[in-house]
C-alpha positions, 0 to 999 in steps of 0.5 A: 417666085410662083405663088402657092396656088400654082405650085401646089401638087394635086393628085387626082383620082385615077380611073378604077381606083379607090382612096386609102387613108391612114391616120393616127394620134398619140392619146394624152392618156391611157385609153381607159383614163377618164380624160379619154372617155368622150373619145372612147365612148363614141368610137364604136358609134363613129366607126358605125357611121363610117361604115354606113356612109356613102363610098365606104369600102373597108377599114382595118378592124380585124382584131388580129390585124389590129393587134399586129398594127399596134405591135408595130406602133409600139405604144399603148397610146397610139390610135389609128384608122386605116380605111378605104373610100370609093372617092375623096369626096366620100371620105371628105363628107364623112370626116367633115359633115358627120358627127366625126367633125365634131371629134376633129375639132375637139381632137386637142382634148384627147390627143397630143399635137403631132409634130409631123403629118399624121395622115396619109392618103393614096390611091389604090386599084379597086379591089385592093386592100392596103396593109398597115405596114405599107400605109406606115411606109407611105406616111414616112415617105410623105414626112421625109419627102413631101407629097407624091403619088406615094402619099399626100394630104387633104391639101393635095386633092382638088376641090377638098376644102371642107376642113377649111370651113370646119375651122380645122387644119389639114392633116 
């Protein structure tokens, strides 16, 4: 039987492409509940750090688009981030080498443990902007069919291992 290392699928970055990512979580309480204060109070600062980070391209933050996305999710405790990065290394650096790392390591304080993958990544041509509907479809496909070029996780990227040294499981 082949070992995991030889059977692990990887999806290298195609020339002229950026990395899109969607992650979402279900909060343990309403966002205005005191138990969520540590997360909510830092959200604007963490998003600001993301936007100033090397390789950051875009994130969904238009109020109208966010409202439409929340309507699709259906629950007031659902939170998400849809963003675009020049490379997986840029996203990895932000996720695991900035204050964001502290929030990843402490997500159990604010969010329910997901029963299925809660993150999906895929390559998009530079200049393209992903839609929330497409991102959700990619997450569903990842959950149903496993990793493919349509959607994959940290473990499907060569060299991406900061989450291991951070002591957190891949998304």
